[in-house]
Biotite code that builds the C-alpha atoms (Angstrom):
import biotite.structure as struc

atoms = struc.array([
    struc.Atom([40.842, 4.812, 94.217], chain_id="A", res_id=1, res_name="UNK", atom_name="CA", element="C"),
    struc.Atom([43.561, 3.638, 96.541], chain_id="A", res_id=2, res_name="UNK", atom_name="CA", element="C"),
    struc.Atom([46.070, 5.811, 94.558], chain_id="A", res_id=3, res_name="UNK", atom_name="CA", element="C"),
    struc.Atom([43.923, 8.672, 94.674], chain_id="A", res_id=4, res_name="UNK", atom_name="CA", element="C"),
    struc.Atom([42.984, 8.564, 98.386], chain_id="A", res_id=5, res_name="UNK", atom_name="CA", element="C"),
    struc.Atom([46.717, 8.334, 99.514], chain_id="A", res_id=6, res_name="UNK", atom_name="CA", element="C"),
    struc.Atom([47.746, 11.013, 96.921], chain_id="A", res_id=7, res_name="UNK", atom_name="CA", element="C"),
    struc.Atom([44.816, 13.539, 98.761], chain_id="A", res_id=8, res_name="UNK", atom_name="CA", element="C"),
    struc.Atom([46.048, 12.614, 102.079], chain_id="A", res_id=9, res_name="UNK", atom_name="CA", element="C"),
    struc.Atom([49.884, 12.468, 101.670], chain_id="A", res_id=10, res_name="UNK", atom_name="CA", element="C"),
    struc.Atom([50.416, 14.486, 98.584], chain_id="A", res_id=11, res_name="UNK", atom_name="CA", element="C"),
    struc.Atom([50.507, 13.501, 94.947], chain_id="A", res_id=12, res_name="UNK", atom_name="CA", element="C"),
    struc.Atom([54.261, 13.650, 94.798], chain_id="A", res_id=13, res_name="UNK", atom_name="CA", element="C"),
    struc.Atom([54.687, 11.027, 97.384], chain_id="A", res_id=14, res_name="UNK", atom_name="CA", element="C"),
    struc.Atom([52.913, 8.391, 95.660], chain_id="A", res_id=15, res_name="UNK", atom_name="CA", element="C"),
    struc.Atom([54.049, 6.642, 92.697], chain_id="A", res_id=16, res_name="UNK", atom_name="CA", element="C"),
    struc.Atom([51.550, 4.932, 90.289], chain_id="A", res_id=17, res_name="UNK", atom_name="CA", element="C"),
    struc.Atom([53.051, 3.914, 86.901], chain_id="A", res_id=18, res_name="UNK", atom_name="CA", element="C"),
    struc.Atom([50.640, 5.193, 84.313], chain_id="A", res_id=19, res_name="UNK", atom_name="CA", element="C"),
    struc.Atom([50.083, 8.470, 86.171], chain_id="A", res_id=20, res_name="UNK", atom_name="CA", element="C"),
    struc.Atom([53.611, 9.099, 87.458], chain_id="A", res_id=21, res_name="UNK", atom_name="CA", element="C"),
    struc.Atom([55.265, 8.291, 84.421], chain_id="A", res_id=22, res_name="UNK", atom_name="CA", element="C"),
    struc.Atom([55.288, 11.242, 81.868], chain_id="A", res_id=23, res_name="UNK", atom_name="CA", element="C"),
    struc.Atom([54.486, 10.301, 78.192], chain_id="A", res_id=24, res_name="UNK", atom_name="CA", element="C"),
    struc.Atom([57.746, 9.512, 76.124], chain_id="A", res_id=25, res_name="UNK", atom_name="CA", element="C"),
    struc.Atom([59.743, 8.489, 79.118], chain_id="A", res_id=26, res_name="UNK", atom_name="CA", element="C"),
    struc.Atom([61.426, 5.317, 79.250], chain_id="A", res_id=27, res_name="UNK", atom_name="CA", element="C"),
    struc.Atom([59.291, 3.127, 81.584], chain_id="A", res_id=28, res_name="UNK", atom_name="CA", element="C"),
    struc.Atom([61.712, 0.363, 81.789], chain_id="A", res_id=29, res_name="UNK", atom_name="CA", element="C"),
    struc.Atom([64.203, 2.703, 83.461], chain_id="A", res_id=30, res_name="UNK", atom_name="CA", element="C"),
    struc.Atom([61.738, 4.527, 85.346], chain_id="A", res_id=31, res_name="UNK", atom_name="CA", element="C"),
    struc.Atom([60.029, 1.882, 87.125], chain_id="A", res_id=32, res_name="UNK", atom_name="CA", element="C"),
    struc.Atom([63.274, 0.280, 88.575], chain_id="A", res_id=33, res_name="UNK", atom_name="CA", element="C"),
    struc.Atom([64.479, 3.460, 89.612], chain_id="A", res_id=34, res_name="UNK", atom_name="CA", element="C"),
    struc.Atom([61.154, 4.447, 91.268], chain_id="A", res_id=35, res_name="UNK", atom_name="CA", element="C"),
    struc.Atom([60.998, 1.141, 93.251], chain_id="A", res_id=36, res_name="UNK", atom_name="CA", element="C"),
    struc.Atom([64.479, 1.605, 94.515], chain_id="A", res_id=37, res_name="UNK", atom_name="CA", element="C"),
    struc.Atom([63.442, 5.143, 95.906], chain_id="A", res_id=38, res_name="UNK", atom_name="CA", element="C"),
    struc.Atom([60.334, 4.013, 97.610], chain_id="A", res_id=39, res_name="UNK", atom_name="CA", element="C"),
    struc.Atom([59.837, 3.379, 101.480], chain_id="A", res_id=40, res_name="UNK", atom_name="CA", element="C"),
    struc.Atom([57.257, 1.080, 100.865], chain_id="A", res_id=41, res_name="UNK", atom_name="CA", element="C"),
    struc.Atom([55.398, -0.759, 98.172], chain_id="A", res_id=42, res_name="UNK", atom_name="CA", element="C"),
    struc.Atom([51.626, -1.778, 97.922], chain_id="A", res_id=43, res_name="UNK", atom_name="CA", element="C"),
    struc.Atom([50.996, -4.789, 96.143], chain_id="A", res_id=44, res_name="UNK", atom_name="CA", element="C"),
    struc.Atom([47.322, -4.850, 95.396], chain_id="A", res_id=45, res_name="UNK", atom_name="CA", element="C"),
    struc.Atom([45.853, -8.188, 95.100], chain_id="A", res_id=46, res_name="UNK", atom_name="CA", element="C"),
    struc.Atom([42.808, -9.126, 93.207], chain_id="A", res_id=47, res_name="UNK", atom_name="CA", element="C"),
    struc.Atom([40.884, -12.258, 92.797], chain_id="A", res_id=48, res_name="UNK", atom_name="CA", element="C"),
    struc.Atom([42.711, -13.279, 89.611], chain_id="A", res_id=49, res_name="UNK", atom_name="CA", element="C"),
    struc.Atom([46.228, -12.098, 90.736], chain_id="A", res_id=50, res_name="UNK", atom_name="CA", element="C"),
    struc.Atom([47.798, -15.522, 91.215], chain_id="A", res_id=51, res_name="UNK", atom_name="CA", element="C"),
    struc.Atom([46.183, -17.244, 88.112], chain_id="A", res_id=52, res_name="UNK", atom_name="CA", element="C"),
    struc.Atom([46.207, -14.240, 85.561], chain_id="A", res_id=53, res_name="UNK", atom_name="CA", element="C"),
    struc.Atom([47.386, -15.171, 82.080], chain_id="A", res_id=54, res_name="UNK", atom_name="CA", element="C"),
    struc.Atom([49.540, -13.173, 80.046], chain_id="A", res_id=55, res_name="UNK", atom_name="CA", element="C"),
    struc.Atom([49.593, -12.610, 76.298], chain_id="A", res_id=56, res_name="UNK", atom_name="CA", element="C"),
    struc.Atom([51.429, -16.080, 75.601], chain_id="A", res_id=57, res_name="UNK", atom_name="CA", element="C"),
    struc.Atom([48.713, -17.902, 77.677], chain_id="A", res_id=58, res_name="UNK", atom_name="CA", element="C"),
    struc.Atom([50.845, -18.791, 80.734], chain_id="A", res_id=59, res_name="UNK", atom_name="CA", element="C"),
    struc.Atom([50.596, -17.285, 84.223], chain_id="A", res_id=60, res_name="UNK", atom_name="CA", element="C"),
    struc.Atom([51.635, -13.941, 84.064], chain_id="A", res_id=61, res_name="UNK", atom_name="CA", element="C"),
    struc.Atom([53.379, -14.104, 87.623], chain_id="A", res_id=62, res_name="UNK", atom_name="CA", element="C"),
    struc.Atom([55.666, -17.224, 86.446], chain_id="A", res_id=63, res_name="UNK", atom_name="CA", element="C"),
    struc.Atom([57.219, -14.654, 83.560], chain_id="A", res_id=64, res_name="UNK", atom_name="CA", element="C"),
    struc.Atom([60.314, -13.048, 84.919], chain_id="A", res_id=65, res_name="UNK", atom_name="CA", element="C"),
    struc.Atom([59.329, -10.272, 82.515], chain_id="A", res_id=66, res_name="UNK", atom_name="CA", element="C"),
    struc.Atom([56.071, -9.325, 84.155], chain_id="A", res_id=67, res_name="UNK", atom_name="CA", element="C"),
    struc.Atom([56.192, -6.098, 85.673], chain_id="A", res_id=68, res_name="UNK", atom_name="CA", element="C"),
    struc.Atom([54.017, -6.788, 88.659], chain_id="A", res_id=69, res_name="UNK", atom_name="CA", element="C"),
    struc.Atom([56.171, -9.725, 89.476], chain_id="A", res_id=70, res_name="UNK", atom_name="CA", element="C"),
    struc.Atom([59.540, -7.583, 88.854], chain_id="A", res_id=71, res_name="UNK", atom_name="CA", element="C"),
    struc.Atom([58.338, -4.660, 90.933], chain_id="A", res_id=72, res_name="UNK", atom_name="CA", element="C"),
    struc.Atom([57.343, -6.788, 93.768], chain_id="A", res_id=73, res_name="UNK", atom_name="CA", element="C"),
    struc.Atom([60.551, -8.927, 93.968], chain_id="A", res_id=74, res_name="UNK", atom_name="CA", element="C"),
    struc.Atom([62.890, -5.869, 93.531], chain_id="A", res_id=75, res_name="UNK", atom_name="CA", element="C"),
    struc.Atom([61.279, -4.137, 96.427], chain_id="A", res_id=76, res_name="UNK", atom_name="CA", element="C"),
    struc.Atom([61.767, -7.329, 98.377], chain_id="A", res_id=77, res_name="UNK", atom_name="CA", element="C"),
    struc.Atom([65.482, -7.595, 97.385], chain_id="A", res_id=78, res_name="UNK", atom_name="CA", element="C"),
    struc.Atom([66.222, -4.049, 98.230], chain_id="A", res_id=79, res_name="UNK", atom_name="CA", element="C"),
    struc.Atom([64.568, -4.556, 101.665], chain_id="A", res_id=80, res_name="UNK", atom_name="CA", element="C"),
    struc.Atom([61.565, -2.321, 101.117], chain_id="A", res_id=81, res_name="UNK", atom_name="CA", element="C"),
    struc.Atom([58.592, -3.144, 102.994], chain_id="A", res_id=82, res_name="UNK", atom_name="CA", element="C"),
    struc.Atom([55.701, -4.750, 100.943], chain_id="A", res_id=83, res_name="UNK", atom_name="CA", element="C"),
    struc.Atom([52.073, -4.419, 102.243], chain_id="A", res_id=84, res_name="UNK", atom_name="CA", element="C"),
    struc.Atom([49.551, -6.407, 100.335], chain_id="A", res_id=85, res_name="UNK", atom_name="CA", element="C"),
    struc.Atom([46.324, -5.027, 99.769], chain_id="A", res_id=86, res_name="UNK", atom_name="CA", element="C"),
    struc.Atom([43.477, -7.757, 99.316], chain_id="A", res_id=87, res_name="UNK", atom_name="CA", element="C"),
    struc.Atom([40.662, -6.455, 96.981], chain_id="A", res_id=88, res_name="UNK", atom_name="CA", element="C"),
    struc.Atom([37.089, -7.598, 98.172], chain_id="A", res_id=89, res_name="UNK", atom_name="CA", element="C"),
    struc.Atom([36.185, -9.355, 101.502], chain_id="A", res_id=90, res_name="UNK", atom_name="CA", element="C"),
    struc.Atom([35.247, -12.614, 99.682], chain_id="A", res_id=91, res_name="UNK", atom_name="CA", element="C"),
    struc.Atom([38.474, -12.561, 97.589], chain_id="A", res_id=92, res_name="UNK", atom_name="CA", element="C"),
    struc.Atom([40.537, -15.876, 98.732], chain_id="A", res_id=93, res_name="UNK", atom_name="CA", element="C"),
    struc.Atom([44.281, -15.267, 99.922], chain_id="A", res_id=94, res_name="UNK", atom_name="CA", element="C"),
    struc.Atom([46.556, -16.902, 97.525], chain_id="A", res_id=95, res_name="UNK", atom_name="CA", element="C"),
    struc.Atom([48.354, -19.873, 98.790], chain_id="A", res_id=96, res_name="UNK", atom_name="CA", element="C"),
    struc.Atom([52.177, -20.255, 98.900], chain_id="A", res_id=97, res_name="UNK", atom_name="CA", element="C"),
    struc.Atom([51.889, -23.109, 96.316], chain_id="A", res_id=98, res_name="UNK", atom_name="CA", element="C"),
    struc.Atom([49.826, -20.866, 93.759], chain_id="A", res_id=99, res_name="UNK", atom_name="CA", element="C"),
    struc.Atom([52.860, -18.138, 93.196], chain_id="A", res_id=100, res_name="UNK", atom_name="CA", element="C"),
    struc.Atom([56.380, -18.639, 91.843], chain_id="A", res_id=101, res_name="UNK", atom_name="CA", element="C"),
    struc.Atom([58.966, -19.113, 94.760], chain_id="A", res_id=102, res_name="UNK", atom_name="CA", element="C"),
    struc.Atom([60.376, -15.453, 94.286], chain_id="A", res_id=103, res_name="UNK", atom_name="CA", element="C"),
    struc.Atom([56.799, -14.090, 95.564], chain_id="A", res_id=104, res_name="UNK", atom_name="CA", element="C"),
    struc.Atom([56.018, -16.867, 98.201], chain_id="A", res_id=105, res_name="UNK", atom_name="CA", element="C"),
    struc.Atom([57.108, -13.997, 100.926], chain_id="A", res_id=106, res_name="UNK", atom_name="CA", element="C"),
    struc.Atom([54.125, -12.060, 99.940], chain_id="A", res_id=107, res_name="UNK", atom_name="CA", element="C"),
    struc.Atom([51.652, -14.849, 100.990], chain_id="A", res_id=108, res_name="UNK", atom_name="CA", element="C"),
    struc.Atom([53.330, -14.760, 104.704], chain_id="A", res_id=109, res_name="UNK", atom_name="CA", element="C"),
    struc.Atom([52.772, -10.997, 104.988], chain_id="A", res_id=110, res_name="UNK", atom_name="CA", element="C"),
    struc.Atom([49.742, -9.709, 106.898], chain_id="A", res_id=111, res_name="UNK", atom_name="CA", element="C"),
    struc.Atom([47.588, -8.192, 104.602], chain_id="A", res_id=112, res_name="UNK", atom_name="CA", element="C"),
    struc.Atom([44.942, -5.049, 104.536], chain_id="A", res_id=113, res_name="UNK", atom_name="CA", element="C"),
    struc.Atom([41.394, -5.531, 102.863], chain_id="A", res_id=114, res_name="UNK", atom_name="CA", element="C"),
    struc.Atom([40.026, -3.033, 100.813], chain_id="A", res_id=115, res_name="UNK", atom_name="CA", element="C"),
    struc.Atom([36.170, -3.500, 99.663], chain_id="A", res_id=116, res_name="UNK", atom_name="CA", element="C"),
    struc.Atom([34.190, -0.797, 97.966], chain_id="A", res_id=117, res_name="UNK", atom_name="CA", element="C"),
    struc.Atom([31.273, -1.209, 100.381], chain_id="A", res_id=118, res_name="UNK", atom_name="CA", element="C"),
    struc.Atom([33.639, -0.304, 103.280], chain_id="A", res_id=119, res_name="UNK", atom_name="CA", element="C"),
    struc.Atom([35.742, 2.061, 101.240], chain_id="A", res_id=120, res_name="UNK", atom_name="CA", element="C"),
    struc.Atom([36.152, 5.094, 103.466], chain_id="A", res_id=121, res_name="UNK", atom_name="CA", element="C"),
    struc.Atom([37.194, 2.842, 106.407], chain_id="A", res_id=122, res_name="UNK", atom_name="CA", element="C"),
    struc.Atom([39.519, 0.628, 104.686], chain_id="A", res_id=123, res_name="UNK", atom_name="CA", element="C"),
    struc.Atom([41.272, 3.628, 102.867], chain_id="A", res_id=124, res_name="UNK", atom_name="CA", element="C"),
    struc.Atom([41.813, 5.211, 106.046], chain_id="A", res_id=125, res_name="UNK", atom_name="CA", element="C"),
    struc.Atom([43.259, 1.909, 107.521], chain_id="A", res_id=126, res_name="UNK", atom_name="CA", element="C"),
    struc.Atom([45.634, 1.495, 104.535], chain_id="A", res_id=127, res_name="UNK", atom_name="CA", element="C"),
    struc.Atom([46.798, 5.155, 105.514], chain_id="A", res_id=128, res_name="UNK", atom_name="CA", element="C"),
    struc.Atom([47.345, 4.213, 109.033], chain_id="A", res_id=129, res_name="UNK", atom_name="CA", element="C"),
    struc.Atom([49.433, 1.215, 107.967], chain_id="A", res_id=130, res_name="UNK", atom_name="CA", element="C"),
    struc.Atom([51.705, 3.201, 105.842], chain_id="A", res_id=131, res_name="UNK", atom_name="CA", element="C"),
    struc.Atom([52.224, 5.741, 108.422], chain_id="A", res_id=132, res_name="UNK", atom_name="CA", element="C"),
    struc.Atom([53.226, 2.655, 110.951], chain_id="A", res_id=133, res_name="UNK", atom_name="CA", element="C"),
    struc.Atom([55.554, 1.463, 108.345], chain_id="A", res_id=134, res_name="UNK", atom_name="CA", element="C"),
    struc.Atom([56.708, 4.999, 107.451], chain_id="A", res_id=135, res_name="UNK", atom_name="CA", element="C"),
    struc.Atom([56.499, 7.196, 110.559], chain_id="A", res_id=136, res_name="UNK", atom_name="CA", element="C"),
    struc.Atom([57.525, 10.385, 108.651], chain_id="A", res_id=137, res_name="UNK", atom_name="CA", element="C"),
    struc.Atom([54.498, 10.338, 106.453], chain_id="A", res_id=138, res_name="UNK", atom_name="CA", element="C"),
    struc.Atom([52.454, 11.399, 109.768], chain_id="A", res_id=139, res_name="UNK", atom_name="CA", element="C"),
    struc.Atom([54.146, 15.049, 108.970], chain_id="A", res_id=140, res_name="UNK", atom_name="CA", element="C"),
    struc.Atom([52.286, 15.067, 105.679], chain_id="A", res_id=141, res_name="UNK", atom_name="CA", element="C"),
    struc.Atom([49.028, 13.432, 106.946], chain_id="A", res_id=142, res_name="UNK", atom_name="CA", element="C"),
    struc.Atom([46.267, 15.735, 105.553], chain_id="A", res_id=143, res_name="UNK", atom_name="CA", element="C"),
    struc.Atom([43.769, 13.582, 107.563], chain_id="A", res_id=144, res_name="UNK", atom_name="CA", element="C"),
    struc.Atom([45.365, 14.515, 110.794], chain_id="A", res_id=145, res_name="UNK", atom_name="CA", element="C"),
    struc.Atom([45.562, 18.193, 109.838], chain_id="A", res_id=146, res_name="UNK", atom_name="CA", element="C"),
    struc.Atom([41.987, 18.398, 109.264], chain_id="A", res_id=147, res_name="UNK", atom_name="CA", element="C"),
    struc.Atom([41.350, 16.698, 112.650], chain_id="A", res_id=148, res_name="UNK", atom_name="CA", element="C"),
    struc.Atom([43.423, 19.210, 114.434], chain_id="A", res_id=149, res_name="UNK", atom_name="CA", element="C"),
    struc.Atom([41.888, 22.098, 112.835], chain_id="A", res_id=150, res_name="UNK", atom_name="CA", element="C"),
    struc.Atom([38.288, 21.025, 114.093], chain_id="A", res_id=151, res_name="UNK", atom_name="CA", element="C"),
    struc.Atom([39.538, 20.917, 117.582], chain_id="A", res_id=152, res_name="UNK", atom_name="CA", element="C"),
    struc.Atom([39.476, 23.860, 120.113], chain_id="A", res_id=153, res_name="UNK", atom_name="CA", element="C"),
    struc.Atom([42.498, 24.979, 122.020], chain_id="A", res_id=154, res_name="UNK", atom_name="CA", element="C"),
    struc.Atom([41.391, 22.280, 124.601], chain_id="A", res_id=155, res_name="UNK", atom_name="CA", element="C"),
    struc.Atom([39.522, 19.556, 123.013], chain_id="A", res_id=156, res_name="UNK", atom_name="CA", element="C"),
    struc.Atom([38.663, 17.882, 126.377], chain_id="A", res_id=157, res_name="UNK", atom_name="CA", element="C"),
    struc.Atom([36.812, 21.149, 127.517], chain_id="A", res_id=158, res_name="UNK", atom_name="CA", element="C"),
    struc.Atom([35.144, 21.960, 124.241], chain_id="A", res_id=159, res_name="UNK", atom_name="CA", element="C"),
    struc.Atom([31.375, 22.037, 124.449], chain_id="A", res_id=160, res_name="UNK", atom_name="CA", element="C"),
    struc.Atom([29.082, 21.602, 121.390], chain_id="A", res_id=161, res_name="UNK", atom_name="CA", element="C"),
    struc.Atom([26.061, 24.132, 122.250], chain_id="A", res_id=162, res_name="UNK", atom_name="CA", element="C"),
    struc.Atom([23.219, 26.124, 120.498], chain_id="A", res_id=163, res_name="UNK", atom_name="CA", element="C"),
    struc.Atom([22.037, 29.453, 121.804], chain_id="A", res_id=164, res_name="UNK", atom_name="CA", element="C"),
    struc.Atom([19.342, 31.626, 120.124], chain_id="A", res_id=165, res_name="UNK", atom_name="CA", element="C"),
    struc.Atom([17.602, 34.881, 121.115], chain_id="A", res_id=166, res_name="UNK", atom_name="CA", element="C"),
    struc.Atom([20.066, 35.575, 123.916], chain_id="A", res_id=167, res_name="UNK", atom_name="CA", element="C"),
    struc.Atom([19.650, 39.318, 125.191], chain_id="A", res_id=168, res_name="UNK", atom_name="CA", element="C"),
    struc.Atom([22.452, 39.670, 127.728], chain_id="A", res_id=169, res_name="UNK", atom_name="CA", element="C"),
    struc.Atom([25.300, 37.248, 128.188], chain_id="A", res_id=170, res_name="UNK", atom_name="CA", element="C"),
    struc.Atom([25.548, 33.446, 128.227], chain_id="A", res_id=171, res_name="UNK", atom_name="CA", element="C"),
    struc.Atom([28.670, 31.603, 129.089], chain_id="A", res_id=172, res_name="UNK", atom_name="CA", element="C"),
    struc.Atom([28.871, 27.870, 128.874], chain_id="A", res_id=173, res_name="UNK", atom_name="CA", element="C"),
    struc.Atom([31.880, 25.959, 130.507], chain_id="A", res_id=174, res_name="UNK", atom_name="CA", element="C"),
    struc.Atom([32.326, 22.461, 132.002], chain_id="A", res_id=175, res_name="UNK", atom_name="CA", element="C"),
    struc.Atom([34.581, 21.436, 134.612], chain_id="A", res_id=176, res_name="UNK", atom_name="CA", element="C"),
    struc.Atom([37.014, 24.338, 134.747], chain_id="A", res_id=177, res_name="UNK", atom_name="CA", element="C"),
    struc.Atom([39.389, 23.824, 137.512], chain_id="A", res_id=178, res_name="UNK", atom_name="CA", element="C"),
    struc.Atom([40.572, 26.609, 139.654], chain_id="A", res_id=179, res_name="UNK", atom_name="CA", element="C"),
    struc.Atom([39.169, 30.189, 139.848], chain_id="A", res_id=180, res_name="UNK", atom_name="CA", element="C"),
    struc.Atom([37.326, 31.362, 136.962], chain_id="A", res_id=181, res_name="UNK", atom_name="CA", element="C"),
    struc.Atom([36.144, 35.200, 136.521], chain_id="A", res_id=182, res_name="UNK", atom_name="CA", element="C"),
    struc.Atom([33.200, 35.803, 134.188], chain_id="A", res_id=183, res_name="UNK", atom_name="CA", element="C"),
    struc.Atom([33.442, 38.904, 132.108], chain_id="A", res_id=184, res_name="UNK", atom_name="CA", element="C"),
    struc.Atom([31.367, 41.752, 133.472], chain_id="A", res_id=185, res_name="UNK", atom_name="CA", element="C"),
    struc.Atom([29.494, 39.928, 135.955], chain_id="A", res_id=186, res_name="UNK", atom_name="CA", element="C"),
    struc.Atom([32.174, 40.946, 138.375], chain_id="A", res_id=187, res_name="UNK", atom_name="CA", element="C"),
    struc.Atom([31.933, 37.327, 139.765], chain_id="A", res_id=188, res_name="UNK", atom_name="CA", element="C"),
    struc.Atom([34.637, 34.878, 140.544], chain_id="A", res_id=189, res_name="UNK", atom_name="CA", element="C"),
    struc.Atom([33.813, 31.136, 140.882], chain_id="A", res_id=190, res_name="UNK", atom_name="CA", element="C"),
    struc.Atom([36.336, 28.658, 142.509], chain_id="A", res_id=191, res_name="UNK", atom_name="CA", element="C"),
    struc.Atom([35.858, 25.286, 140.956], chain_id="A", res_id=192, res_name="UNK", atom_name="CA", element="C"),
    struc.Atom([33.622, 23.774, 138.135], chain_id="A", res_id=193, res_name="UNK", atom_name="CA", element="C"),
    struc.Atom([31.527, 26.075, 136.171], chain_id="A", res_id=194, res_name="UNK", atom_name="CA", element="C"),
    struc.Atom([28.430, 25.131, 134.487], chain_id="A", res_id=195, res_name="UNK", atom_name="CA", element="C"),
    struc.Atom([26.018, 27.186, 132.543], chain_id="A", res_id=196, res_name="UNK", atom_name="CA", element="C"),
    struc.Atom([25.775, 30.703, 133.537], chain_id="A", res_id=197, res_name="UNK", atom_name="CA", element="C"),
    struc.Atom([23.185, 33.150, 132.256], chain_id="A", res_id=198, res_name="UNK", atom_name="CA", element="C"),
    struc.Atom([23.447, 36.983, 132.938], chain_id="A", res_id=199, res_name="UNK", atom_name="CA", element="C"),
    struc.Atom([20.182, 39.063, 132.261], chain_id="A", res_id=200, res_name="UNK", atom_name="CA", element="C"),
    struc.Atom([18.366, 36.404, 130.189], chain_id="A", res_id=201, res_name="UNK", atom_name="CA", element="C"),
    struc.Atom([15.176, 37.617, 128.098], chain_id="A", res_id=202, res_name="UNK", atom_name="CA", element="C"),
    struc.Atom([12.867, 34.955, 127.820], chain_id="A", res_id=203, res_name="UNK", atom_name="CA", element="C"),
    struc.Atom([12.905, 30.937, 128.414], chain_id="A", res_id=204, res_name="UNK", atom_name="CA", element="C"),
    struc.Atom([16.015, 29.430, 129.614], chain_id="A", res_id=205, res_name="UNK", atom_name="CA", element="C"),
    struc.Atom([16.210, 25.804, 129.202], chain_id="A", res_id=206, res_name="UNK", atom_name="CA", element="C"),
    struc.Atom([18.849, 23.992, 130.686], chain_id="A", res_id=207, res_name="UNK", atom_name="CA", element="C"),
    struc.Atom([18.267, 20.432, 129.392], chain_id="A", res_id=208, res_name="UNK", atom_name="CA", element="C"),
    struc.Atom([17.562, 16.936, 131.021], chain_id="A", res_id=209, res_name="UNK", atom_name="CA", element="C"),
    struc.Atom([19.407, 15.576, 134.146], chain_id="A", res_id=210, res_name="UNK", atom_name="CA", element="C"),
    struc.Atom([20.410, 16.726, 137.530], chain_id="A", res_id=211, res_name="UNK", atom_name="CA", element="C"),
    struc.Atom([20.522, 20.367, 137.988], chain_id="A", res_id=212, res_name="UNK", atom_name="CA", element="C"),
    struc.Atom([23.090, 21.962, 140.438], chain_id="A", res_id=213, res_name="UNK", atom_name="CA", element="C"),
    struc.Atom([22.085, 25.321, 140.966], chain_id="A", res_id=214, res_name="UNK", atom_name="CA", element="C"),
    struc.Atom([24.597, 27.820, 142.838], chain_id="A", res_id=215, res_name="UNK", atom_name="CA", element="C"),
    struc.Atom([23.659, 31.330, 141.592], chain_id="A", res_id=216, res_name="UNK", atom_name="CA", element="C"),
    struc.Atom([21.242, 33.065, 139.559], chain_id="A", res_id=217, res_name="UNK", atom_name="CA", element="C"),
    struc.Atom([22.103, 36.626, 138.176], chain_id="A", res_id=218, res_name="UNK", atom_name="CA", element="C"),
    struc.Atom([19.646, 38.558, 136.507], chain_id="A", res_id=219, res_name="UNK", atom_name="CA", element="C"),
    struc.Atom([15.807, 38.212, 136.218], chain_id="A", res_id=220, res_name="UNK", atom_name="CA", element="C"),
    struc.Atom([15.076, 34.746, 136.892], chain_id="A", res_id=221, res_name="UNK", atom_name="CA", element="C"),
    struc.Atom([12.146, 35.055, 139.306], chain_id="A", res_id=222, res_name="UNK", atom_name="CA", element="C"),
    struc.Atom([10.564, 31.726, 138.378], chain_id="A", res_id=223, res_name="UNK", atom_name="CA", element="C"),
    struc.Atom([13.405, 29.873, 136.999], chain_id="A", res_id=224, res_name="UNK", atom_name="CA", element="C"),
    struc.Atom([14.004, 27.531, 140.017], chain_id="A", res_id=225, res_name="UNK", atom_name="CA", element="C"),
    struc.Atom([10.389, 26.350, 139.896], chain_id="A", res_id=226, res_name="UNK", atom_name="CA", element="C"),
    struc.Atom([10.178, 25.970, 136.040], chain_id="A", res_id=227, res_name="UNK", atom_name="CA", element="C"),
    struc.Atom([13.441, 24.502, 135.194], chain_id="A", res_id=228, res_name="UNK", atom_name="CA", element="C"),
    struc.Atom([15.062, 22.901, 137.904], chain_id="A", res_id=229, res_name="UNK", atom_name="CA", element="C"),
    struc.Atom([12.775, 20.150, 139.157], chain_id="A", res_id=230, res_name="UNK", atom_name="CA", element="C"),
    struc.Atom([13.551, 16.473, 138.368], chain_id="A", res_id=231, res_name="UNK", atom_name="CA", element="C"),
    struc.Atom([10.162, 15.504, 138.905], chain_id="A", res_id=232, res_name="UNK", atom_name="CA", element="C"),
    struc.Atom([7.046, 17.120, 137.500], chain_id="A", res_id=233, res_name="UNK", atom_name="CA", element="C"),
    struc.Atom([4.319, 18.475, 139.987], chain_id="A", res_id=234, res_name="UNK", atom_name="CA", element="C"),
    struc.Atom([0.702, 17.769, 140.315], chain_id="A", res_id=235, res_name="UNK", atom_name="CA", element="C"),
    struc.Atom([-0.064, 21.160, 138.839], chain_id="A", res_id=236, res_name="UNK", atom_name="CA", element="C"),
    struc.Atom([2.109, 20.653, 135.564], chain_id="A", res_id=237, res_name="UNK", atom_name="CA", element="C"),
    struc.Atom([0.244, 20.565, 132.266], chain_id="A", res_id=238, res_name="UNK", atom_name="CA", element="C"),
    struc.Atom([0.251, 16.994, 130.761], chain_id="A", res_id=239, res_name="UNK", atom_name="CA", element="C"),
    struc.Atom([2.411, 17.861, 127.826], chain_id="A", res_id=240, res_name="UNK", atom_name="CA", element="C"),
])
């Protein structure tokens, strides 16, 4: 899951995962060391049994100098490549220095990131953010950032979420627009902030709750002031 998310976010060609990145028939004993040397950061995925996992000979796998997990992490460290430990499961104990070979002791002193399936989206996002901190140029290929940019308007601070239905005429919605603003075919120029402007509304106009600051009406709004701009109901209002 981690590999899949990182490939979606940064591009498949920027994520190496041995059994998916090495072609059939390729010599993995050459490919793996070469891939490690070319990496800019290595993720060490640590599960509950990581330190105590037993190999085919019955001994602890990490004690075997030929174990590929050990070799990849040690080689990355020797080449000065950053190693980010990812601890799988919120209840998984962090391995102690005394539980791993001396060559891997440095891993136990690194700050780790937790990944748990119950909080997978947030954890995966954080792992990606940590990778960007370590390799800043990854930000140029960050699909999450591109998606966020695509959803923003030209000025996100001025963007307004709104719904308009059955509007006959023109309705403009703006918020805290500095300077002079000219509103389309109304021929009006406003100096300072502009809120909601309705021209020639047909039917009910509801501006919602909260204080209403009314400066100008345009169109047929003969009863609008009374109906929609009171902060307190009058004695004649229906009890609804």
